[in-house]
TIDO-177902 format. One record per atom (N, C-alpha, C, CB): residue in one letter; z, x, y. Coordinates in pm, 1 decimal. Atoms other than C-alpha are relative to their C-alpha. Glycine has a CB too. Layout:
N
('A' (Z X Y))
...
END
This chain:
90
('X' (-24.7 -138.3 100.6))
('X' (17509.1 17393.7 -3543.6))
('X' (-152.8 15.6 -60.1))
('X' (136.0 -28.1 -150.1))
('X' (141.1 8.6 47.7))
('X' (17136.5 17315.3 -3645.2))
('X' (-112.1 64.9 95.0))
('X' (-32.8 -149.2 -19.6))
('X' (112.0 -39.8 -108.2))
('X' (16965.8 17398.1 -3316.6))
('X' (71.5 126.8 51.3))
('X' (-34.2 -124.6 133.1))
('X' (-44.6 -128.9 -50.7))
('X' (17214.0 17685.6 -3238.7))
('X' (-22.5 125.7 -104.7))
('X' (153.2 -15.2 36.0))
('X' (47.7 -96.1 75.1))
('X' (17126.2 17833.8 -3577.8))
('X' (-156.4 27.0 29.6))
('X' (29.2 -36.7 -138.9))
('X' (160.0 -48.9 -21.8))
('X' (16741.3 17827.3 -3529.0))
('X' (-48.3 90.7 159.2))
('X' (-98.7 -163.4 -2.8))
('X' (1.6 -92.0 -142.9))
('X' (16813.8 17963.3 -3133.1))
('X' (8.1 136.6 -53.2))
('X' (136.9 -27.7 115.6))
('X' (-62.3 -160.9 50.0))
('X' (16974.9 18287.0 -3297.3))
('X' (-147.0 65.5 -66.1))
('X' (157.8 -11.0 -154.2))
('X' (80.7 -84.6 76.3))
('X' (16725.9 18314.4 -3584.8))
('X' (-112.4 51.5 107.5))
('X' (-60.9 -80.5 -132.7))
('X' (145.4 -39.7 -45.2))
('X' (16400.4 18280.5 -3356.4))
('X' (0.7 104.9 123.5))
('X' (-83.9 -139.1 47.9))
('X' (-14.8 -89.8 -87.4))
('X' (16595.5 18538.6 -3116.4))
('X' (-21.6 124.1 -43.2))
('X' (105.8 -8.9 51.0))
('X' (0.1 -126.6 106.0))
('X' (16654.9 18793.2 -3385.9))
('X' (-130.5 30.9 -56.6))
('X' (93.2 -25.3 -125.9))
('X' (135.2 -0.7 33.6))
('X' (16293.2 18723.1 -3517.4))
('X' (-85.9 61.5 94.5))
('X' (-42.8 -124.2 -22.1))
('X' (112.2 -56.3 -146.4))
('X' (16111.9 18797.7 -3130.7))
('X' (88.8 161.6 -13.7))
('X' (30.5 -122.3 225.3))
('X' (-65.2 -136.2 -13.7))
('X' (16377.6 19128.7 -3141.2))
('X' (-54.3 84.2 -126.9))
('X' (173.9 -12.2 1.1))
('X' (52.6 -94.8 130.7))
('X' (16269.0 19223.9 -3493.4))
('X' (-170.2 25.5 -13.9))
('X' (50.4 -85.2 -152.9))
('X' (117.7 12.4 -9.6))
('X' (15903.0 19147.8 -3420.6))
('X' (-76.9 95.5 109.9))
('X' (-12.0 -129.8 17.0))
('X' (26.6 -98.6 -64.4))
('X' (15915.1 19369.6 -3111.9))
('X' (51.3 133.9 -49.8))
('X' (35.9 -28.0 113.7))
('X' (-32.7 -116.6 30.1))
('X' (16105.6 19655.2 -3287.7))
('X' (-74.9 44.4 -164.7))
('X' (163.2 -2.3 12.8))
('X' (14.3 34.0 134.6))
('X' (15893.9 19632.5 -3605.9))
('X' (-61.1 174.1 -51.2))
('X' (-121.9 -157.2 -22.1))
('X' (48.6 -171.7 17.6))
('X' (15759.0 20004.1 -3609.0))
('X' (114.8 58.9 4.7))
('X' (-100.4 76.2 118.9))
('X' (-74.8 -105.4 8.1))
('X' (16077.8 20146.5 -3623.4))
('X' (51.6 -24.9 -159.5))
('X' (113.7 6.3 124.1))
('X' (-1.6 -5.7 148.1))
('X' (16211.0 20237.4 -3992.1))
('X' (95.2 -127.1 -18.5))
('X' (59.7 153.8 -69.7))
('X' (-79.1 124.5 49.3))
('X' (16365.1 19973.4 -4215.9))
('X' (155.9 -10.7 51.7))
('X' (1.2 3.7 -164.3))
('X' (-134.3 36.3 -55.1))
('X' (16713.2 20064.3 -4130.5))
('X' (52.6 -46.1 111.2))
('X' (56.6 74.3 -3.9))
('X' (16.3 29.1 -78.5))
('X' (16676.8 20022.6 -3835.2))
('X' (-16.9 -136.9 68.9))
('X' (-51.0 58.6 -2.9))
('X' (15.8 120.0 -14.4))
('X' (16564.1 19678.8 -3862.2))
('X' (74.4 -59.5 -87.0))
('X' (-115.1 -34.3 -2.3))
('X' (-132.8 88.4 108.4))
('X' (16831.9 19603.6 -4127.6))
('X' (75.2 -77.3 32.4))
('X' (100.2 64.1 -58.0))
('X' (-107.3 51.2 -51.3))
('X' (17070.0 19450.5 -3918.0))
('X' (-67.8 -196.2 48.8))
('X' (53.6 127.7 145.7))
('X' (117.7 115.0 -100.8))
('X' (16760.5 19182.1 -3733.0))
('X' (-7.6 -66.9 -201.2))
('X' (-236.8 113.3 125.3))
('X' (44.8 69.5 146.4))
('X' (16621.0 19134.5 -4143.0))
('X' (85.1 -87.8 -54.7))
('X' (-18.7 94.9 -110.9))
('X' (-122.1 54.8 47.1))
('X' (16974.7 19052.3 -4259.3))
('X' (64.8 -141.2 64.2))
('X' (93.5 108.8 18.3))
('X' (-4.0 106.7 -55.4))
('X' (17053.6 18800.0 -3996.4))
('X' (-110.2 -99.8 -20.9))
('X' (16.7 28.5 113.6))
('X' (145.0 92.6 20.6))
('X' (16721.6 18599.4 -4007.9))
('X' (25.1 -25.9 -129.6))
('X' (-162.8 74.0 22.9))
('X' (9.7 85.0 147.0))
('X' (16762.3 18553.5 -4387.4))
('X' (97.3 -79.9 -27.0))
('X' (-3.1 79.8 -121.6))
('X' (-116.6 94.9 21.0))
('X' (17114.9 18434.1 -4359.4))
('X' (7.3 -122.0 87.6))
('X' (125.6 72.4 19.7))
('X' (62.8 118.5 -48.6))
('X' (17017.2 18249.4 -4106.2))
('X' (-74.3 -151.1 -43.6))
('X' (-68.5 51.4 47.2))
('X' (103.9 72.0 40.2))
('X' (16734.8 18087.2 -4238.3))
('X' (75.5 -82.8 -147.3))
('X' (-142.3 110.8 -25.2))
('X' (-55.4 59.8 63.0))
('X' (16928.5 18024.5 -4576.6))
('X' (115.3 -97.8 35.4))
('X' (17.5 72.7 -63.4))
('X' (-112.3 121.5 -37.6))
('X' (17226.5 17813.2 -4390.7))
('X' (-116.1 -106.7 18.1))
('X' (116.0 26.0 163.6))
('X' (71.9 67.1 -71.8))
('X' (16950.3 17652.3 -4226.4))
('X' (-75.6 -113.2 -72.1))
('X' (-75.4 84.9 62.0))
('X' (92.3 46.6 102.1))
('X' (16744.9 17568.9 -4530.1))
('X' (86.4 -116.0 -60.3))
('X' (-46.5 119.9 -111.2))
('X' (-118.8 99.2 23.1))
('X' (17083.3 17422.3 -4664.5))
('X' (15.3 -114.7 111.2))
('X' (139.1 84.7 -2.8))
('X' (-51.0 130.2 -128.2))
('X' (17154.2 17191.0 -4351.0))
('X' (-80.7 -99.7 -12.9))
('X' (-11.8 36.4 170.6))
('X' (113.2 40.0 -8.4))
('X' (16792.6 17094.8 -4340.1))
('X' (20.9 -139.0 -134.7))
('X' (-113.9 140.3 -18.8))
('X' (10.8 41.7 105.9))
('X' (16806.9 16998.6 -4694.8))
('X' (116.9 -81.2 -31.6))
('X' (-26.8 94.5 -76.6))
('X' (-107.3 98.2 19.5))
('X' (17151.9 16890.1 -4769.6))
('X' (62.8 -74.4 110.1))
('X' (98.5 60.5 -60.1))
('X' (-61.1 41.6 -126.3))
('X' (17268.8 16825.1 -4436.2))
('X' (124.8 54.1 10.4))
('X' (9.4 -141.0 16.5))
('X' (-115.8 -76.9 -35.5))
('X' (17562.9 17072.3 -4482.2))
('X' (-11.7 125.4 -117.9))
('X' (151.0 -101.3 -6.1))
('X' (24.7 -136.4 21.4))
('X' (17554.9 17456.6 -4637.3))
('X' (116.0 9.7 -130.6))
('X' (25.8 105.6 152.0))
('X' (-75.2 -35.6 138.0))
('X' (17634.7 17511.5 -4996.6))
('X' (97.6 144.8 -8.2))
('X' (-124.7 16.8 -117.2))
('X' (-76.9 -166.3 -0.7))
('X' (17920.6 17788.2 -5042.3))
('X' (15.1 -65.8 -195.6))
('X' (224.8 42.1 150.3))
('X' (-22.3 20.6 117.6))
('X' (17946.0 17841.0 -5425.4))
('X' (55.1 159.8 -79.5))
('X' (-136.2 -70.7 -51.2))
('X' (-44.8 -119.5 87.1))
('X' (18073.8 18223.4 -5473.7))
('X' (139.4 -4.5 14.4))
('X' (-57.6 144.9 41.0))
('X' (-176.6 40.5 6.7))
('X' (18487.5 18166.3 -5539.6))
('X' (31.4 103.7 -40.0))
('X' (69.9 -119.0 -96.4))
('X' (-83.6 -89.1 73.2))
('X' (18656.7 18486.2 -5578.2))
('X' (109.9 -23.2 -73.7))
('X' (36.3 74.1 66.7))
('X' (-84.0 48.8 40.8))
('X' (18916.1 18356.7 -5811.8))
('X' (104.4 93.2 -5.8))
('X' (-32.5 -56.2 -95.3))
('X' (-66.5 -96.8 -2.8))
('X' (19068.9 18703.6 -5861.0))
('X' (88.0 33.8 107.8))
('X' (-70.0 77.0 -20.2))
('X' (-98.4 -2.0 -119.0))
('X' (19226.1 18725.3 -5505.7))
('X' (-42.4 -134.1 49.4))
('X' (-14.8 131.4 117.3))
('X' (40.6 131.1 -43.0))
('X' (19269.1 18446.1 -5274.4))
('X' (-63.8 35.7 145.6))
('X' (131.5 -112.2 2.8))
('X' (80.6 -45.1 -111.4))
('X' (18990.2 18440.5 -5043.7))
('X' (-86.5 -113.9 -6.7))
('X' (-71.3 146.6 -9.5))
('X' (80.0 144.2 -46.7))
('X' (18721.4 18191.5 -4896.9))
('X' (-115.9 19.7 -105.1))
('X' (-65.9 -12.0 189.8))
('X' (115.5 -17.3 68.3))
('X' (18423.5 18075.7 -5065.9))
('X' (-91.8 11.5 116.2))
('X' (-32.3 -111.1 -103.1))
('X' (127.6 -45.6 -77.4))
('X' (18104.5 18167.7 -4934.1))
('X' (-139.2 6.5 -95.2))
('X' (31.0 155.9 63.2))
('X' (120.4 -23.1 47.4))
('X' (17747.5 18225.8 -5011.8))
('X' (-80.6 138.1 53.7))
('X' (-70.2 -121.4 30.1))
('X' (83.7 -87.6 -36.5))
('X' (17477.3 18465.5 -5007.6))
('X' (-11.0 36.2 153.4))
('X' (-112.1 -42.3 -50.2))
('X' (49.5 21.8 -134.9))
('X' (17355.4 18386.1 -4681.3))
('X' (144.1 48.4 84.5))
('X' (-57.3 -176.1 26.6))
('X' (-94.5 -44.0 -82.2))
('X' (17686.8 18424.7 -4532.5))
('X' (31.8 171.2 -3.5))
('X' (119.3 -84.8 -37.5))
('X' (-44.6 -169.1 18.7))
('X' (17733.6 18780.7 -4661.6))
('X' (-93.9 55.6 79.4))
('X' (-8.3 76.4 -160.6))
('X' (113.8 -28.9 -71.0))
('X' (17406.7 18831.1 -4526.6))
('X' (-1.4 14.5 143.1))
('X' (-81.9 -85.9 -27.5))
('X' (-70.8 11.2 -149.3))
('X' (17503.6 18726.7 -4172.3))
('X' (96.8 115.1 31.7))
('X' (90.2 -139.8 13.8))
('X' (-124.4 -94.7 -38.8))
('X' (17840.4 18938.5 -4197.5))
('X' (-54.4 170.4 6.2))
('X' (135.1 -21.6 -135.0))
('X' (35.1 -162.1 36.0))
('X' (17705.1 19267.5 -4316.9))
('X' (-107.0 15.7 147.3))
('X' (-104.4 31.1 -198.0))
('X' (115.4 -16.0 -97.3))
('X' (17364.7 19213.4 -4057.9))
('X' (109.7 -9.0 131.7))
('X' (-142.3 -136.8 -11.8))
('X' (-56.9 30.9 -96.5))
('X' (17575.1 19097.5 -3765.6))
('X' (125.2 190.9 31.8))
('X' (77.8 -180.7 -48.3))
('X' (-44.5 -96.9 21.6))
('X' (17850.8 19398.2 -3887.8))
('X' (-91.8 142.6 45.6))
('X' (31.1 -21.8 -125.8))
('X' (141.2 -79.5 -24.7))
('X' (17519.1 19657.7 -3841.6))
('X' (-6.1 -10.1 138.5))
('X' (-142.6 -62.5 -71.9))
('X' (82.9 -2.2 -145.9))
('X' (17404.0 19540.6 -3546.0))
('X' (117.6 2.1 81.9))
('X' (-110.0 -139.6 41.1))
('X' (-110.2 -4.7 -141.8))
('X' (17739.9 19573.8 -3341.0))
('X' (26.6 104.5 -60.2))
('X' (136.2 -114.5 46.7))
('X' (-34.7 -163.0 -51.4))
('X' (17796.6 19948.3 -3476.7))
('X' (-136.4 35.6 42.8))
('X' (63.5 122.8 -130.7))
('X' (111.4 -102.8 -87.5))
('X' (17442.6 20026.5 -3383.0))
('X' (-1.6 -34.1 156.3))
('X' (-173.4 -23.9 -57.9))
('X' (21.7 25.0 -137.9))
('X' (17484.4 19884.1 -3043.1))
('X' (114.0 98.9 47.8))
('X' (12.5 -165.2 48.4))
('X' (-129.8 -107.4 -48.4))
('X' (17834.9 20118.8 -3017.5))
('X' (-44.3 115.2 -54.1))
('X' (164.0 -29.7 -58.1))
('X' (45.9 -191.0 -20.3))
('X' (17686.2 20439.8 -3181.9))
('X' (-106.4 19.2 44.8))
('X' (-16.2 98.8 -126.0))
('X' (130.7 -59.7 -99.9))
('X' (17364.4 20457.2 -3042.7))
('X' (-46.6 -60.3 140.4))
('X' (-132.8 -13.3 -81.2))
('X' (50.7 46.8 -124.1))
('X' (17386.4 20292.7 -2721.8))
('X' (-45.5 115.5 81.4))
('X' (101.5 -80.2 73.1))
('X' (42.8 -97.3 -107.1))
('X' (17190.9 20497.1 -2443.5))
('X' (79.3 -18.9 101.0))
('X' (-136.4 -9.2 46.6))
('X' (-13.9 34.3 -130.3))
('X' (17325.8 20592.2 -2158.7))
('X' (-68.7 -1.3 127.0))
('X' (69.4 43.7 19.1))
('X' (71.1 86.8 -133.6))
('X' (17250.9 20413.5 -1828.0))
('X' (-28.5 155.1 57.8))
('X' (124.9 -134.9 123.3))
('X' (50.1 -92.0 -126.8))
('X' (17049.2 20666.4 -1590.7))
('X' (1.0 -66.0 161.3))
('X' (-164.2 40.2 -34.0))
END
């Protein structure tokens, strides 16, 4: 998982650096994916596992952390960007 996580972070970092001149909103998916991936990667290197600490006890839901939240929001925004802003092929 650490190697896969590292490859994904580097891929999105390269994508972000190539498109850094765009607006913050256009880069937000990459920023969130990089931040979430780095958070989980740091946990894996230091502790050997990812620490989940948010447990919404008022509903029956999974335990998660902020890095997971950043990753999920970033991936959702990235998918919406692909779907809604896809340029037609010529």
